[in-house]
N, C-alpha and C positions, 0 to 999 in steps of 0.2 A: 369757673364753677357756676352752674346754673342755680336759679332760685325757684321756689314753688310756693304758692299760697292757696288757701282754700276759703270757701265761704258760700253764701247763697243770697240771691237777690229776690226780694218779694216786694210787691206794693202792698200798702195797708188794705185789708179787705174788710168788708162790712161784717160786723158781728165779732170781730177779734179785737180785744182791748189793745190800745196802743202799747208798743214795746213787745208784743207777743207775735211771733211769726210761725205759727203752726208747729210749735214745739222746737224750732231751731232758733239760733241766735240771730236777732236782727242786728244790723250794723250799729244801731244806737245803743245796744246793750253790750255786745262783745264782738271781737274780731281778733284775728291772729295772722301773722306772716311767718312762714316757716322758712328758714334758711339752713343749709343751702337747698336740699332737694327732698327733705322728709315730707311725708303726707300726714296731716293730723286734722281730725274733725272734732270740734268742740260743740257741745250741746248745752245750751243755756235754758233751763226750765224755770219758768216763772209760775209760781203757785198763788193763786188767788184765794182769799178766805172763803171757804164754803160754809154754808149753814150746816150745822150738825145733822140736819134732817135732809140734807142734799140740795138745798137751795141757797142762793146768795142771801146774805143777811147784812144789814147795816148795823151801826153801833147801837141804835135804839132798839133794834129787834133783840139784842142779846140781854137787855135789861129785864124784860118781863118774862113771866112763865106762861106756858101754853096750857090752857085748860080745856076740858071737854073735847078731847081729840076723838073724832069718829074715823075709824079705819077706812081708807079708800086707796084706790090705785092697785098696782102701778099702771100708769098710762102716760102718753106724751113722752115716750122714750126717745133718746137721741145719743149718738156717739160723736163726741167732739174730737177733732184731730185732723191731720193732713190727709189728703187723698192719694198722695204718692209717696212712697218710701224708697230710700236708697240703701242697698246692701252695705252692711257694716256701720250704719249710722243709727243711733238710738232715737226713738220717737216716743212721746207720751200721748195717750188717749184717755178720755174721760167719758164714762157712761152716766147718764142722768135720766131720771123719771120722776113724774109727779106721784107721790106715794105718802100715805099717812097710815101709820107712822113711817119713818124712813125705811126704805127698802134695803135689802142686802143685794150685792151684785156679784156675779161670777162671769168669767170670760172663757171663750173657746176660740182657739186659733189653730186649725188643723188638729194635730194630736196633743196640742199643749192646752192646759187649763190653768186658770188662776182666779183669785177672789179679790173683791174690793172694787170700788168705783174707778180706780186708776189702773192703767195698763202701760207698762213700758215694753216697747217692741224694738228689737235689733236683729235684722236678718243676717244670716251667715252666708247664704247662697241665693242666687236669683231663681225666682219661680215666676210663672206667667202672671198669676194674680194671688193676692193674699186676702182672705175673708176673715173679718173679726166679728164674732158673735157675742153679744152681751145679754145676760138673763137677769131681770130684776124680780125679786120675790118679796111680797108683803109679809113681814114676820107675824102679823096677827091673823090675817085671812089666809095666808099661804098661797094667795093668788100670785101668778107670775106672768111676765110679758118678756118678749124677746125682740131685739133689734140687731141688725147686721150692717156691716160697712165693708165694701170691696175696695181694696187698695191696689193702685198700680205700683210696679216694682221697677226701679232703675238701678244701674250699676255705674259706679265711677262718678266723675272722671278720675283716672289714676294712670301711673306709668307714662307720663307725658314726656315726649322726646322730640328734638329737632334734628333732622338729617339734612346734610348738604355739604358743599365743598369746604375744604379747610381754609381756603383763602377766597377773597373777592377779587374778581378780575375787572379791570376798567374797560368800559366800552361794550360789554356783552352782558346778557342777562344771566344772573346767578340764581339758580333754583334751589329753594329750601322747602322741606315738607315737615309739617307738625303732625304727630300722631299721639293718641291717648286711648286708653281703654275706657269705653263708654257704652251704656245701653239705655235707650235704644240707639242714640247717636249723639255726637258732639258737634258743636259749632266752634270755629276757631277765629280768633282775633289777633292780628299781628301789629307790632309797633317796631319801627326802625329808629334807633336813637344814636346820637353821637354827643358825647360830653354832656349828657342829661337833656339834650335838645331832641325833640321828636322830629325826625326828618320825614316821616310818612307813616300811614297805617293802611291795613288791608284786612279783608276777611276771606275765609276759605282755608282749606288744609294746605294749599301750596302758595308760596310767596316767590315772586321773581323780582329781583332788584338789580338796578344798574347803579353802582356806587358813584357819588359825585367825585370829581377830580380833586375837590378841596379837602377831603377827609382821608385819614390814614387807616381808620378802622370804623366799624359800625357794630352796635349792640342790637341783637334781634330778640324781641320779647314775643312769646306766643302764649295766649290764654285759651284753654279748652274749657267749654261750659256744656254740661249735659242739657240737651234740648228739652227735657221734661222736668227734671229736678232743679235745674238752674244752678246746681253746684258747679264750681269752677276750680281750675288748677292752672298754674302758669309756670313757665320756665324761660330761661334766657341764655344766650351765648354771645360771645364776641368774636368777630372775624376781622382780620387785617386785610387791607386792600393791597393786592399784588401790583407793583409799580415798576415800570421799566422805561426810562426816558433819558434823553440827553447824554449820548456817548461821544467821546472824542479822545484822541491820542495826543500826548504831549512829549516833545523831545527836550531833554534838559538843556541841550546846547542850542536849541532853536533851529538847528540845521536838519535838512532832510536829505543830505548827501552823505553816503557812507563809503568806506573803502574796503575792498576785499581783504580778508585776513584779520580785521579788527573787530572788536566787540563794542556794541552800542546799547544804551539803556533807554527804553521807551516806557511811558506810563499811560495806562488806559483809565479814564474816568467815566463813571456811569451813574445815573440816578436809578436806584433799584430798591424795591421793597418786596418781601422782607430780606431776601438775599439773592445773590447771583453766583453762577459759576462762569469761568472764563476760558476761552480757547483762542490762542494766537496762531496765525498761519503766516509762514514766511519761507520762501524758496522751496515750496512744496512740502514743507515739514509742518507738523502740528505740535504746539506746546500747550499742555493743559494745566490749569491752575489746580493745585491740590488743597487749597484752603478756601473755605466758605466764609465770606465777610458778613457779619450780622450787624446791622446798624442799630443805634439807640434812638427810639422814637421820641421826638420832642414836638409839642404842639406847634403846628404852623411851619415846621422845618422840613425840608426835603433832603433826605440823606444822600450823600455822594460817596461812592465807593471807589477806591483807588487800587489799581492792579498794575504792578511793574513787571517788565519782562526784558531780560538781556538777550540780544540777538547777535550772532556772529555771521558776517557776510562771507560766503564761500563760493558763490556762483559768479559768472562773468557777464550777466545780463546788464544792459545799460540802465534799465529801470526794473524795479521789483516791487510788487505790492506787499505792504505789511497790513494785516487785517487783525482786528480785535473783535471778538464776538462774545456778548454777555447773554446768559440764559437765566431767566427767572426760575428759581428752584421750585416754586409752587405752580405758577401758571404755565410754565414751559415756554413762554414767549421769549423770542430772541431779538436782539438788536446788534448791529455790527457797524463798524467804521473801518475804512481802508485809507491808508496813506501811501502814496507812491514815493518810493525812495530811489534816488539816483545813485548808481553804483559805479565806483571807479575801480578799475582793475589794473595794477602796475605790471602784470605778467601777461605775456602773449607768445604765440608761436608764429614764426615767419619762415618763408622759403630761404634756404641757403644756396640753392642752385638757380642759375639764371635760365630763363626759358620756361616753356610749359612742360608739365610732367607728362612723359610719353611712356606708354607701356613698352617694356623691354629695355628701357634706358635706366641709368643711375640717377637718383634724385635724393636731396637731403633737406630736412627741416631743423630749425634751431629754436631753443627755448630762450626767451629774452626776458631780463628783469630779475632773475634769481640771484640772490647774494650768497646762496649756499648750494652750489652745484651738486654736491654729493647726495642731497636729499631729493633729487628730481626723479620722478617716474613719469611714464607716458601712457596716454589713453587714446584709443581710437573708438569714436562713436560712444564715448563714456564708459568703455570697457578697457581693462588693463591690456596693454599691447605686449605680447610675448616676444622676447628677443630670439632670433634664429640666425642661421647662416646667411639668410637673405636680408634680415633686418639687423643693423649693427648700430650700437651706441658708442659715442666717443667716451674717452676716459672720464670726463667730467659730467657725462650724461646729458650735456646740453645739445648735442647734435645727434639726430636720428637719420640714418642713411638707408635707402632702399636700393638693393643691388641684385636684380633689376626691379623696376616697378612692374606691378601687375594690376590688372583691371580691378581685382578685389581690394586694392589699396585705397581706392576712392573712399573718402570719409572725412569726418571732422576730427582733428588732432588737437590734444591739449597736453601740456606738461603740468604735473602736480608737484607743488613745492610744499615741503613740510616746514611750517613756522611754529611759533610758540603756542598758538591756539589750536594747532592741528594742521591738516592738509588743506591747501588752497589750490583751486584749479585756475589755470590761466585762461585768457580769452582763447576761443577756439579758432583754428584755421581750417577752412574747408578746402581740401585738396581733391581736384577732379582729374583723374588720370585719363589722358587721351588714348583711345584704343579702338580696335575694330578694323574691318567689320567681322562680326562673328554671329552665330545663331541666326543666320538668315532664314526667313520663313516666308512662304506665300500664305496669306490669310484671306479667307472669304469673310467679308463684312457681316457682322452679326451671327456668324456661325463658328468661326475659329480656324485653326491651322488646316491647310489643305494637305492631304496625304499624297501617296505616290500617284494616285489617279484622281482626276477631276472630271466629272460628268457634266457636259454642257449641251443642251439641246440646240439643234440648228436654229439660228436666228435669235437665240436667247441672249440676255445680257447678264453677266455675273460681275458683281462689284468685288474687286480684288485689291489687296495691298501687299507691298513687299516691305517687310519689317526686318531690321537688323540691329544688333547691339553695336553702336558706333558712337564715339564722342570726339568732336562735337556733332558730327553728322556725316552721313554718306550720301553720295549721288546714286540714283537707281536707274537701271536700264532693263527693259523687258524685251525678250526675244521669243517668237512663236514660229515653230517649224523652221528654225534657223535664220529667221529674218527679224530685223529690228521692228519692234512694235510700239514702244513708248519710252520716254525718259522721266515719266512721273511715277511717284511712289504708289499712287492709287490709280487704277484703271477700271474702265467698264469694258469687260472682255466679251466679245462675240466671236465664236469660232468660225473659221473659214474652211469650207469643205469643197471638194475633197482636199486632203484625206480626212477620214473619220477618226484618226488617231495621230496625234502629233505632240511634241514636247513644248511646254511653255516654261521659260526660264527667266528668273529675275536675278540681276547681278548688282550687288552693293559694292561701291568703291569709295575708300576713304582717302581724300587728297593729302592728308597730313601723314598718314602712315604709308601711303601709296600701296595699299593692299586692297584686294578685292576677294569677295566670296559670293557664292550663288546658291540658289535653291531652285528646284524644278519639279514639275509634275507632268504626267502624261494626260493630255486632254482627250477624252473619249466623247465623240459626238454620236450618240445612238441613233439608229434608224430602224424602221421595220416595225412589226413583221410584214413582209410582202411575199408573194408567190409561195404560199403554203401548199405543199403537196404530200400525198401518201405514196411512198415508193415500195414496191415489192422487190426484195433482194433478187438480183440477177434477172429481173423481169422488166423493171422500169416502172413508170408512173401507173398507178391504179386508176381505172376509169370510174364511171358512175356506178358500176357494179363490180363486186368481187365475189367469185364463186369459191367457196371453201367447204370441203366435205366435212361432215361431222367427225370430230376427233382428229382432224388434220392440223398441222402446224404450219403457219405461213409467216415468214420473216418479213416484217414491215418496218419502215422508217418514216418519221415525220420530218420533212425538211422545210426550211423557210429562210428567206433573206432577212437577217437580223444582225445588228451590231450594237453591243456585243451579243453573244449567243442568247437566244430566247429560251425561256423555260417551256417545256412541252407537256401537255396533258392529253391523255387519250380517254375517250368516252365511247361506250358501246351500249346501244339500246338505252341511252339516257343515263347510264351509271358510270362512275369513275372506274377506269380500267388500269391506268398506269401513269407515272410521271416521267418515264424515260422516253428519250427520242426514238429508240429502237425497241420493238417488242416482238415476241414470238406469239402470234395470234392463233388461238384455237376458239372457234365459235361455240357459244353456249346455246343449246336449243332446249325447248322452244324459246323464241320463235325461229322460223327458218328464214326470215328476212328481217334485218334490223340495220340501223344506221351506225357505222363506225366513223367517229369524228376525232381528228387531232386538232388541238388548239395551241397556237404559238403565242406566248405573252412576253412582252418586253417590259421589265420592271422599271426601266429608265424612262421610256416614252409613255409607259402605262397604257399601251395599246395592245390589242390582240387581234388575231385573224385565224381562220380555221379552214380546213379541207375535210371533205367527207365522202364516203362511198357507201353504197348499199350492199351489205354482205348477204349473199344468197347461199343457203346451206341446202343442197339438193337431197331428196330422199325418194324412195320408191323405185319401180312401181310395186304396189301391194294392194290387196283387196280389190282385184280386178273383177268386174261384174258386167253381165249383159242385162240391161234394164229395158223393159217395154214401157214406152212413154205412157204416163197416166195410169200405169198398172203396177209397176214395181219390178223387182228382180225376176229374171227368167230362170226356171229350174233346169233340171237335167234334160227335159224335153220341151219343145216348142211346137205346137200344132199350128199349121198355116195352110189354109185352103189354097188350092191351085188357083193362081191368078190374083190372090189377095195381096194387100200391102200392109206390112206391120212396121210401125215406127220403133226403131231400136237405138239404144245408146250403149257405148262401151265406156264405163267409168272406172277410174283407178286412183289410188292415193299416190300422187306424184308431186314433187316440187323441184323445179318448176313443172308445168304441165307436160305429160308424156305425149309422144306421137302414137297414133292408133292405126292398126291394120286389121281388116276383116278378111276371113277366109271361109269359103263354103264348098263343102265336098272336096277340100284339098286345093281349091283354086282361089287366087286373089280376087276379093270382091270389092274392097274400098279402102281408102286411107283417111276417111273421115271418122270422127268420134260418133257421129249420128248417121244412121242410114234408114232408108225406106226399103224394107226387105220384101221381095216377092220370090217364092221358091220356084226353082226350075226342076221340072220332072221329065222323065224319070231321073233319078230314083225318087220314090215317095218317102224316103227316110235318108237323111244325110247330116253330117256334123257341121254346125256353124260356129266359128271360133273368132274371138277378137283378141289381139295381141297389143299390150301397152309397152312402149320402149322409152327409157329415159336416157337421152344422149349424154347427160353429165355423169350419171352413175354407170352408164353403159350396161344397164340391166333391163331385162324384160320379164313380163309375166302375162298370163293369158287366162281367159275364161271361155267355156264352150257349152253348147247345148245341142241336143239332137232334134233336128227339124223333121216333124212328121206331117206329110201331105195326105189327107184322107181321100179314099176312092171306094167304089163299090156301093151296094152289093151287086155282084154279077155271078153267073153260073150257080144259081141256087138249085140244090138237088136234095131229094129225099131218099135216104138209103134204108132198105128193109125188104121183107118178103112181099111179093106182089099179091099174095092171097093169105087169108087168115081163116082159122077154124073158129066155129062158134064155141065160146067158153074157154078158148086157149089164148093166153096173153102173147101179144106180138110187139116187138120193139122197133122203133123207127128213129133215124137221126137226120137232122136238117143241117146243111152246110152251104157256105157261099164263099166266094173270093171277096175279101173286104179288108180294108185298112183304115182305121184300126179295126179290131174284131167287131163283128155285128152282134146284135141281140136278136133273138128268135121268138116268134109268137105263132103257136099252132091253133088251127081251128078244127075242132073235132066235135061231132054231134051239135054243131052250131055254137059251141062255146070256145073262148080263147084259153090257151094253155101256154105258159111261158117256159122257155128252155130250149136247148138245141136237140134234146132227145125226149121221146115220149113213148109210153107203154099203152097199148090199146087191147081191150078184151071185149069181143062182141057177144052180147048175151042173148041174142035172138037171131033167128035165121033170116037173112036178107040176101039178096043175090049179090049186091055190091055195097061198099062203104066208101064215101069220099072224105079225103083229108087234105089240108093245105098248110103251107109253112111260109111265113113272111120274115125276111131278113132285113134288118134296119141298121145303117151305119151310125155308130154312137156319136160321131162328131158332125157328119154332114146331115144326118137325119134322113138320108135317102133310103128307100125301101124297094124290095123286089120279092115277088110271091111265086111259089110253085104249087100246083095242084096235082093230086094223084088219086086214082080210083082203085080200091082193093077188091079182090074177088073173095066172097064169103062161101065157105063149104061147111057141110055137116061134119061134126067131129068123127073121127075114126075110132070105133070101139074095138076092144081086143077080143071080144067073144068068149070071155071066161064063163 
């Protein structure tokens, strides 16, 4: 149970009479200790004799009367009392003034008012500041004066509490915290005591202590004091020291040798405070104590706790540890002790058949030492052994016969005898059955069992082992391609080629059972790819170029020397086409020329090789044209002067390029795509044709133009009447032999007139009139002129 006390510490201050402490009890007048935890504040008020007129008076002053009083004041006002108050604690304040006659006083404190020179103040709640106002009034003059006092407000201390562990632990720091309700703050003072003796002191809200090994408990005292009001409160608690020392096991007989099937009593002693729980361990079993032992504490004494445990030995080990572990119920610390017991077992299993146990043969085991055969049962590897047609027990159960032995019978055998305390196991007999060989395997080191095939590169080294289930052990022989390779269980294997495929066999032989068994794998030595070719079905290898018509289907194969077979990939124009060795190939256009490649890849050698051909997809001819160099396409007609040379080309859309043939006037002219053309006359007009022929598509197409060779003018003539009449219109026509057609210009009356025909009217009489006509070739610009003189006559009148 904790205790609490309250009080206040002050030094004597100037102006305060001895024994007075600002309205609270000084230690010389009063004090109190509250037990166990109650909080109580006592206020001791000392009242001094005051003069009835408000001033201190001595005894002599009370004897005489005051005469001729002249009213004065109030002045020199003052409020006496503390500067800081604590919530819940009553305080007394006195208001004084120099005043004749004695003044009357009134107080204001917030909304509260009172009268009289004395004021008792007890706050119920904390406020930031409290202001006291005192008003003094002269009863004669009615003059007044005011004085005020500002008080600080504190709260507490109260609700003090110590928090920390329920026990003290040796050798480590134990942390405790002291808390209290204070305003503005509290300071804390600790004392650690044992049996009234102070072991140490400390300040601060937290205390860390390491208990001495010489004490069984400590009393912790915490005092909380308000930093402003200096009021204090305290509390205390007592904590025991958790202790766990000195553990040992005692055997009543003093012997540490035990016999299977009997019960023995052992005692565990330990020094433990305040209490411990116990756990025994023996033969893999755990025994827990269900009683907590609580010691009686005596000054200077170390409590020892005794724990007894009966054990029954049932195992056949030669030695067995017996362990006692104690755990402190408070600190959780543990301590243990182990005693090695020597175990004697009078029961055992022995072979009843001479020779080694051999798979397929009969073999017997016997239980020795039992005085009660009917109680015997058998275990194999600590599990009950079921009886079957192959496993037979004798009538007294002491003899176990295997008929026949099998590999699975290998194990540890025990007979279990039922005695008064329960079942007891005999010493075990390890029976190893000789067997094999079986489960023969070829194993690649660090990889595992080899399957039906083993891939080994030429010149490579593969670490192999031949493993088999044999006991005690088999001899190993290796054979490759029918020849002895090694007699070691482990070999570094390098294939010999040719061939690139052969059988590798390991044979395991047991000289005891005179049996053998083997495992084998087919070794594949990969090579290639070499000699990669593209083959056209029924045609043979494809060369550097392959012609394939648009829309056609060509059966192709990609062949390569690989072992085992390579994977094939086809690529056309840089894109994946197929992963089959044989394809039906149809070219995709455009383009009309692209690379077809087949790639052979051997996943075992991780090598690849390829073959390729350029696929040409022919087309044309189309868009055949005759083109004049530096001028462009020739139209339906081509004008060429006799003896001139015209550079011409025959162009066509063909892939590959077409052959070109030129024909002029129905006769072969040239087989070149470009010609220097000179027309042959006559004739002056003939057809020029160029023919484009594609030997792959076996198609042709042509373009033609009519070649015109200009000539003339010749044979220029004027047609019309040789004479004309005045005032009568006459018509004349000019013509000439000309290719192409000529243009005509007349000269009449000295003026030119265009056109092949002209009408003339003579308006005056003249004997003759001259006319001329000039013909000009529109291509060659050549001209020829004809002149004619016409006879002019008077008009013929009708005589009406």
